[in-house]
N, C-alpha and C positions, 0 to 999 in steps of 0.2 A: 502493500500498500505505499502510495505516496503522498507526503504530508502536504496540506494544503498550505498555501502561501497567507503571510499573515492578512493581507488585505482582502482574501477570500473568506477566511474565518471572521473577519471582523464585519464584513458585508453578510456573511450570514447571520452571526449574533445581531446585527443589527435587525434583520429581516425579523428575527425571533422575537426580539424586545417590541417591535409595534405591534405584532399580533398581541401582546398581553395587554389587560386592562390596569390602566393606573390603580384603580382601586384594589388590583390584587398584590399591590408592590408596596411596602413599607414606603414612608417618605425618605427615609435616609437613604436606601435603594436607590428610589427615584433620583436624587440628588447626586448619590456618587454615579450612576449611568451617564446623566446630564452631561457631569463634570468632565467625564472623561471621554463621553462622544465630543464634547465641545474641545477638548485639548487634543484629541485627536484627530477632528477635521480642520478647525482653525487656528490652532495653536494658542501659545499663551495669550492669557487676555490683557486687553488694553484697558485699564478700568477709567470711567468715564463718572464722575459724580454730577448725575443727571437726575432727575426726578425719584425721589425714593419712592421705592414699593417692597414691601417687606417679603413679597415672595422672590421678586426678582432680586433682592438683597440675599436671600439662603442661595440662590442658584448662582451668584455671582462669587460668593463666598465660598463655596464648594467648588468651584472652577478656578479661584486663585489658590486654594489650599493645595492643588495639584498642578500648578504652572511649572513645578520644577521637573515634571516628566516631560520627555519627548513624546513625538505623535506615535512611535511605535509603542511605548511603554503605556502610553493611554489605552491603545486599541487592546494589548494584553489585557490590561486590567478589566476595560469592558468586556472582553472575552470570559476573563475568569469570574465576573459577577453572575452574567447568563447562565454560565456552567452551573456555580452553584445554584442558582433558582432552579433549573433544569434538574440538577442531580436532588434536590429537596422535594421535587413534585412525586419523584419515582416512588 
């Protein structure tokens, strides 16, 4: 069996995540998924202090906390989270 490359595994994990309902995931897991997805696809956050919105503040904070990760590291973390969710449901 040939190992899939990181981008293929990441794309599959994103596809699985989009099928999950938000209600089925704890908020901390949602934030970790969001942060890792953003870091993997957009890179390090450029913080701007615009209008204060508590929901966006939590999302921004989660993203800032992992801004030290490379895009590939964030993809691996995202995949790990999705795999752990899938394994818990088995």
